C-alpha positions in Angstrom: 99.4 -5.4 80.3 97.1 -3.3 78.2 93.6 -4.5 78.0 91.7 -4.5 74.7 88.0 -4.0 73.9 86.3 -6.9 72.1 86.3 -5.0 68.8 90.0 -4.6 69.1 90.8 -8.3 69.5 92.1 -9.0 66.0 95.6 -10.0 65.2 96.2 -6.8 63.1 95.1 -4.4 65.8 96.9 -6.0 68.7 100.2 -6.5 66.9 100.1 -2.9 65.6 99.5 -1.5 69.1 102.3 -3.5 70.6 104.8 -2.6 67.9 104.0 1.1 68.6 104.2 0.7 72.3 107.0 -1.8 73.0 108.8 -2.1 69.6 112.2 -3.2 71.1 110.7 -5.8 73.5 111.7 -9.4 72.6 108.7 -11.4 71.3 110.3 -14.7 70.1 113.5 -16.7 71.0 114.3 -19.4 68.5 117.6 -21.3 68.1 119.7 -18.5 69.6 118.1 -15.6 67.8 115.5 -13.1 69.1 112.8 -11.2 67.3 111.2 -8.1 68.7 107.6 -7.0 68.6 108.4 -4.4 65.9 109.9 -7.2 63.8 106.9 -9.4 64.4 104.6 -6.6 63.1 106.8 -6.0 60.1 107.2 -9.7 59.2 103.5 -10.5 59.5 102.7 -7.4 57.4 105.2 -8.5 54.7 103.6 -12.0 54.6 100.1 -10.5 54.5 101.0 -8.5 51.4 102.8 -11.5 50.0 99.7 -13.7 50.3 97.7 -11.0 48.7 100.1 -10.9 45.7 99.5 -14.6 45.3 95.7 -14.0 45.1 94.7 -14.9 48.6 91.8 -12.9 49.8 89.6 -12.3 52.8 87.8 -15.5 53.7 90.1 -17.8 51.7 91.3 -20.9 53.5 95.1 -21.6 53.6 96.3 -24.9 55.0 99.6 -24.6 57.0 101.7 -27.7 57.4 104.8 -26.3 59.1 107.0 -27.4 62.0 107.7 -25.2 65.0 109.5 -22.2 63.4 109.2 -18.4 63.2 107.5 -18.7 59.8 104.5 -20.3 61.5 103.8 -16.9 63.1 104.5 -14.9 60.0 102.2 -17.1 57.9 99.2 -17.6 60.3 99.2 -14.1 61.8 99.9 -12.5 58.4 96.9 -14.3 57.0 94.9 -13.1 59.9 95.7 -9.5 59.0 94.0 -9.8 55.6 91.0 -11.8 56.9 92.2 -15.1 55.4 91.7 -18.3 57.4 94.7 -20.3 58.5 94.1 -24.1 58.8 97.0 -25.5 60.9 97.5 -29.2 59.9 98.7 -31.9 62.3 102.1 -32.7 60.9 101.6 -36.4 61.6 98.8 -36.5 59.0 99.3 -38.5 55.8 97.4 -40.3 53.2 93.7 -40.3 53.5 93.7 -38.3 56.7 95.8 -35.5 55.2 93.6 -35.5 52.1 90.5 -35.3 54.3 91.9 -32.2 56.2 92.7 -30.4 53.0 89.5 -31.3 51.2 87.1 -30.8 54.1 88.6 -27.4 54.9 88.3 -26.2 51.3 91.9 -25.0 51.4 92.8 -23.3 48.1 96.4 -22.6 49.2 98.7 -25.1 50.9 101.9 -24.0 52.8 104.1 -27.1 53.3 107.5 -27.8 54.7 110.1 -29.9 52.8 109.7 -32.7 55.4 106.2 -33.5 54.3 106.4 -32.8 50.6 106.3 -36.5 49.6 103.1 -37.0 51.6 101.6 -33.9 49.9 102.8 -35.0 46.4 101.2 -38.4 46.9 97.7 -37.0 47.3 98.1 -33.9 45.1 96.1 -35.4 42.2 93.1 -35.7 44.5 93.2 -32.1 45.7 91.1 -30.4 43.0 90.4 -27.3 45.2 94.1 -26.4 45.7 95.2 -23.5 43.4 98.7 -23.0 44.7 101.4 -24.5 46.9 103.9 -22.5 49.0 107.0 -24.5 49.7 109.5 -24.1 52.7 112.7 -25.9 52.2 116.2 -26.0 50.7 115.2 -26.8 47.2 113.8 -24.5 44.5 110.0 -24.6 44.1 110.4 -26.4 40.7 112.5 -29.1 42.3 110.2 -29.7 45.3 108.1 -32.4 43.6 104.9 -30.5 44.1 104.5 -29.2 40.5 103.7 -32.5 38.8 100.0 -31.7 38.7 100.5 -28.3 37.0 99.5 -26.3 40.1 101.9 -23.3 40.7 104.5 -23.7 43.5 106.0 -20.7 45.2 108.9 -20.5 47.7 107.9 -19.4 51.2 110.7 -16.8 51.2 109.0 -15.1 48.2 106.1 -14.1 50.4 108.3 -11.7 52.3 107.1 -8.7 50.5 109.1 -5.4 50.5 105.9 -3.7 51.9 106.0 -3.7 55.7 103.0 -1.4 56.0 100.0 -2.7 57.9 96.9 -3.8 55.9 93.7 -1.9 56.7 92.8 -2.7 60.3 89.1 -2.2 59.7 89.0 -4.9 57.0 89.0 -7.6 59.7 86.5 -8.1 62.6 87.0 -9.8 65.9 84.2 -12.2 64.9 85.8 -13.2 61.6 87.1 -16.8 61.5 90.9 -16.7 62.1 91.7 -20.4 62.4 90.1 -23.7 61.6 91.7 -26.1 64.1 90.9 -29.8 63.7 90.1 -31.9 66.7 92.5 -34.9 67.2 90.0 -37.4 65.9 91.0 -40.1 68.3 87.4 -41.3 68.7 85.8 -40.3 65.4 86.1 -38.1 62.3 88.0 -35.0 63.0 85.9 -31.8 63.1 87.2 -28.4 62.0 86.7 -25.9 64.8 86.0 -22.4 63.5 87.8 -20.1 65.8 87.2 -16.3 65.6 90.0 -13.8 66.2 88.7 -13.0 69.6 88.7 -16.6 70.9 92.5 -17.0 71.3 92.8 -13.6 72.8 90.2 -14.5 75.4 92.5 -17.3 76.4 95.5 -15.1 76.5 93.8 -12.5 78.6 92.5 -14.9 81.2 95.8 -16.6 81.8 97.7 -13.3 82.0 95.3 -11.9 84.6 94.8 -15.1 86.7 98.3 -16.5 86.6 100.1 -13.2 86.9 102.2 -13.3 83.7 104.4 -10.3 83.4 106.4 -8.4 80.7 109.6 -9.9 82.0 108.3 -13.5 81.6 109.6 -15.9 79.0 107.0 -18.6 78.2 108.5 -21.8 76.9 106.8 -24.3 74.6 108.0 -27.4 72.9 104.5 -28.4 71.9 103.4 -28.2 68.3 102.1 -24.8 67.2 99.2 -26.3 65.3 97.8 -27.4 68.6 95.7 -25.0 70.8 97.9 -25.5 73.9 101.0 -24.0 72.3 99.4 -21.4 70.1 96.8 -20.1 72.6 98.0 -21.1 76.1 101.6 -20.0 75.4 101.8 -17.7 72.5 98.6 -15.7 72.9 99.2 -15.5 76.7 102.7 -14.1 76.0 101.2 -11.5 73.7 98.7 -10.3 76.3 101.4 -10.1 78.9 103.9 -8.2 76.6 106.1 -11.2 77.3 108.4 -13.4 75.2 108.0 -16.8 73.8 110.9 -19.4 73.9 110.1 -21.9 71.1 111.6 -25.4 70.8 111.2 -27.8 67.9 109.6 -30.6 69.9 109.5 -32.2 73.3 112.7 -34.0 74.3 113.2 -35.3 77.8 116.9 -35.3 77.4 117.1 -31.7 76.2 114.3 -30.3 78.3 116.2 -28.8 81.1 119.0 -27.5 78.8 116.4 -25.6 76.7 114.8 -24.2 79.8 118.1 -22.9 81.1 119.3 -21.6 77.8 116.1 -19.7 77.0 115.8 -18.2 80.5 112.2 -19.6 80.6 110.1 -18.6 83.6 107.0 -20.6 82.6 106.1 -23.7 80.6 103.1 -26.0 79.9 102.9 -29.7 79.9 100.4 -31.9 78.0 99.6 -35.6 78.0 102.3 -37.7 79.6 104.9 -34.9 79.7 104.3 -34.2 83.3 104.9 -37.8 84.3 108.0 -38.0 82.1 109.5 -34.9 83.6 108.7 -36.0 87.1 110.4 -39.4 86.4 113.6 -37.9 85.1 116.7 -38.6 87.3 117.2 -36.0 90.0 120.0 -33.5 89.6 121.2 -29.9 90.1 119.5 -28.9 86.9 116.1 -29.1 88.6 116.8 -25.8 90.5 119.3 -24.2 88.1 116.7 -22.2 86.2 114.5 -19.1 86.3 111.2 -21.0 86.2 108.4 -19.9 88.5 105.2 -21.3 86.9 104.1 -24.5 85.2 100.7 -25.2 83.7 99.8 -28.9 83.7 96.9 -31.3 83.7 95.5 -31.6 87.2 97.7 -33.9 89.3 97.1 -35.5 92.7 97.8 -33.5 95.8 100.9 -35.5 96.7 102.5 -35.0 93.2 101.4 -31.4 93.3 103.4 -30.8 96.5 106.4 -33.0 95.4 106.8 -31.2 92.0 106.6 -27.8 93.5 109.2 -28.7 96.2 111.5 -30.6 93.8 111.5 -28.0 90.9 110.8 -24.8 92.8 107.8 -23.9 90.6 104.2 -23.2 91.3 101.7 -25.4 89.4 98.6 -24.1 87.7 96.0 -26.0 85.7 93.0 -25.5 83.4 90.0 -27.3 82.0 89.8 -26.4 78.4 88.9 -27.5 74.9 89.6 -26.3 71.3 86.0 -25.5 71.0 86.1 -22.9 73.8 88.7 -21.6 76.2 90.0 -22.0 79.8 86.6 -22.8 81.3 88.2 -23.3 84.8 91.6 -22.2 86.1 93.6 -23.3 89.1 95.8 -20.3 89.9 98.8 -19.6 92.1 96.4 -18.0 94.6 94.0 -20.9 95.0 94.2 -22.9 98.3 96.7 -25.9 98.2 93.9 -28.2 99.5 92.2 -27.7 96.1 95.2 -29.2 94.3 94.0 -32.0 92.0 91.2 -29.8 90.7 91.1 -27.8 87.5 90.2 -24.7 89.4 87.0 -22.7 89.3 85.3 -20.7 86.5 86.3 -17.3 87.8 83.4 -15.7 86.0 84.3 -17.1 82.5 81.4 -19.4 82.2 78.7 -21.4 84.0 79.1 -25.1 84.6 76.6 -27.9 85.1 77.2 -31.5 86.0 74.5 -33.5 84.2 73.4 -37.1 84.5 72.4 -39.5 81.7 68.8 -38.2 82.1 70.1 -34.6 81.5 69.2 -33.6 85.0 71.6 -31.6 87.2 73.6 -33.6 89.8 74.6 -32.3 93.3 78.1 -31.4 94.4 80.4 -34.4 94.5 78.5 -36.6 92.0 80.1 -37.4 88.6 78.4 -36.6 85.4 79.0 -34.9 82.0 80.3 -31.3 82.2 78.1 -28.8 80.4 79.2 -25.2 80.0 77.7 -21.8 79.0 80.1 -19.0 78.1 79.9 -15.6 79.8 82.8 -14.0 78.0 81.8 -12.6 74.5 83.8 -13.9 71.6 85.5 -16.8 73.6 83.7 -19.6 71.9 84.0 -21.3 68.5 81.6 -20.4 65.7 80.8 -24.1 65.1 82.3 -27.0 63.2 83.1 -26.2 59.6 80.5 -27.7 57.2 79.1 -29.8 60.0 75.9 -28.2 61.1 74.4 -31.4 62.5 77.5 -32.2 64.6 77.5 -28.6 65.8 73.8 -28.7 66.8 74.3 -32.1 68.5 77.0 -30.6 70.9 74.5 -28.0 72.2 71.4 -28.1 74.4 70.1 -24.6 74.0 72.8 -22.3 75.2 74.7 -25.2 76.9 77.7 -26.9 75.3 78.1 -30.6 76.0 81.9 -31.1 76.6 81.8 -34.9 76.4 84.0 -34.9 79.6 82.9 -36.2 82.9 83.7 -34.7 86.3 82.2 -33.2 89.4 82.1 -29.9 91.3 82.8 -29.7 95.0 80.9 -27.5 97.4 83.1 -24.5 96.6 82.7 -24.7 92.8 86.0 -26.3 92.0 86.0 -28.7 89.1 87.5 -32.2 89.2 88.0 -34.0 85.9 87.3 -37.7 85.8 87.5 -38.9 82.2 86.3 -38.5 78.7 82.7 -39.8 78.5 83.6 -42.1 75.7 86.6 -43.4 77.6 84.7 -44.6 80.7 85.1 -48.4 81.2 82.0 -50.2 82.4 82.9 -53.3 84.4 80.4 -55.5 86.2 78.1 -52.5 87.0 80.9 -50.1 87.9 81.9 -47.1 85.9 85.8 -46.9 85.9 87.7 -43.9 84.9 90.5 -44.8 82.5 92.2 -41.5 83.5 92.2 -42.5 87.2 93.7 -46.0 86.4 96.4 -44.3 84.4 97.1 -41.6 87.0 97.5 -44.2 89.8 99.7 -46.6 87.8 101.9 -43.8 86.6 103.0 -43.2 90.2 104.9 -46.5 90.1 108.6 -45.6 90.0 109.3 -48.1 87.2 106.5 -46.9 84.9 107.1 -44.1 82.5 103.7 -44.1 80.8 100.5 -46.1 80.8 97.2 -46.2 78.9 94.0 -47.9 80.1 91.4 -49.3 77.7 88.3 -51.5 77.8 88.4 -55.0 76.5 85.2 -56.9 75.9 84.5 -59.3 78.7 83.1 -62.8 78.3 80.6 -61.8 81.0 79.3 -58.8 79.0 80.4 -55.2 79.6 84.2 -54.6 79.8 87.4 -55.7 81.4 90.3 -53.3 82.1 93.5 -53.6 80.1 96.6 -51.4 80.5 99.5 -50.9 78.1 102.6 -50.0 80.1 105.9 -48.3 79.0 108.7 -49.1 81.5 111.4 -46.6 82.4 114.6 -47.5 80.6 116.6 -50.1 82.6 113.7 -51.0 84.9 112.5 -54.5 85.5 108.8 -54.8 85.9 106.6 -57.9 85.5 102.9 -58.1 84.5 102.2 -59.4 88.1 104.0 -56.4 89.6 101.6 -54.1 87.8 98.6 -55.9 89.1 99.9 -56.1 92.6 100.6 -52.3 92.6 97.2 -51.6 91.3 95.5 -53.8 93.8 97.3 -51.9 96.6 96.4 -48.5 95.4 93.0 -48.7 93.7 89.5 -50.2 94.2 89.4 -53.9 93.4 87.0 -53.5 90.4 89.5 -51.1 88.8 92.5 -53.5 88.9 93.5 -54.4 85.3 92.9 -57.9 84.1 95.1 -57.6 81.1 98.6 -56.1 81.0 100.9 -55.6 78.1 104.3 -53.9 77.9 105.0 -51.7 74.9 108.0 -49.6 73.8 106.0 -46.5 73.2 102.4 -45.5 73.2 100.8 -44.3 69.9 100.2 -40.6 70.0 99.2 -37.7 67.8 101.8 -35.0 67.3 100.1 -33.1 70.1 100.9 -35.9 72.5 97.3 -37.2 72.7 96.9 -41.0 73.0 95.5 -42.7 70.0 93.6 -45.3 72.0 91.7 -46.6 69.0 95.0 -48.2 67.9 95.4 -49.9 71.2 91.9 -51.1 71.2 92.4 -52.6 67.8 95.6 -54.3 68.8 94.0 -55.7 72.0 91.1 -57.1 70.0 93.4 -58.7 67.4 95.6 -60.3 70.1 92.9 -61.1 72.7 93.9 -64.7 73.1 97.6 -63.9 73.5 97.3 -61.1 76.1 98.7 -61.7 79.6 95.6 -62.3 81.7 95.7 -62.2 85.5 92.7 -64.5 85.8 94.4 -67.1 83.6 97.5 -66.7 85.8 95.5 -67.4 88.9 96.0 -64.0 90.5 93.0 -63.0 92.7 92.2 -59.5 93.8 90.7 -59.1 97.2 87.8 -56.7 97.7 
């Protein structure tokens, strides 16, 4: 790994250096084809010049609504080379939410795949700021359906200019905004996080150094590239390690191990319920028929940590991170096994405080909101786009309020508890929805679970869980309650249980709990209720 000074941490400088030093090294593996670092440099240069030919300039905002594909890199990193700002759009967005993303971001150019053209066409009359569309798909630009409003439409392939020379490297600074990445908006209006060039590279460097990524590694991701986990925690990490990326279209439990073997992957990340889904797959020889050595996941209990490592022959790592900043803590292959379940320690990246409701620091072992202060230059967002009040509200002086709750042990290891807004208050007790979900997910018949608060007749909340059963498994409402009563504190045991075919999620696998809360409220009288069923939970 070659280290880079802060001023060098722009996409243009880093890709040019790698193309000169390791031109024949594989960068990307996609559907049986490989691209080298030299080809990455050339393609991003061609697209940079292609965007310039369309009139895109330094500081312009370009919305990118593409699936996982090589063109995602050519577009976003090509834009970065001319100082334009890429705005990756969640591909699940449609209607008013899609209009909001495009309008709030001030996008003047929109790159869109054929799969989502109808959604884009439906709102096109409301997009007064858009000057041009760039279309990826099998049809001609004129037949795409995007030109009804008189806005020019160009084929994405047209952007591949004949000029493969690098744009001027000194035209872009490490502090220039490279990406505007929207938060998931599961609890409120989505905010556009302004990410400088150096932010993603801070992530890539930290993971490469602390996890020991090597040039012979192949980092696999099936997560969407518009999400920070895939683009930063896989792709930027691979860049810093001089390694390769194995890209898949999306997560598929049935194809997962085949893709891991075919790509020669040595590392992968999980997000949301992926860990539990993979852990619940039927055992077989495929579990050891691979080259994997590392897996970065959300913190899991010590027992699961040990079982997964033994079953799959991989070493588990973990982080505590947000789109707004970086890997604040890291649990590495070299950390003591007894710290499994934690998200690791700061390793000099930042300072952490655990703060109570009165904004006073709490001692080790006590749960409060996690506040952080960065120590690595250029690793933090520049704020929320056009939301100065929201930006200011997230800070207390130099300290950023994460909105997450957790605690630090005596050795400085961080243990995540829950989102502050997802804590359930029941009869004087604060209940972690995350902990309820984690415990119930260990039931062999449960594939996924989501815990939410339901307003109680006695004020405060009662606990409700939505459960996705494993295919072919028989599980009753009472079974869920009895398992919970055996494995968790009495006050955490769900009162309401509902079975559901699949949980509502964003394209980045985050639960959309507001939909579940709305459903529970609308069907309150119909829900299975352990109190109505006469099931008592002993203290």
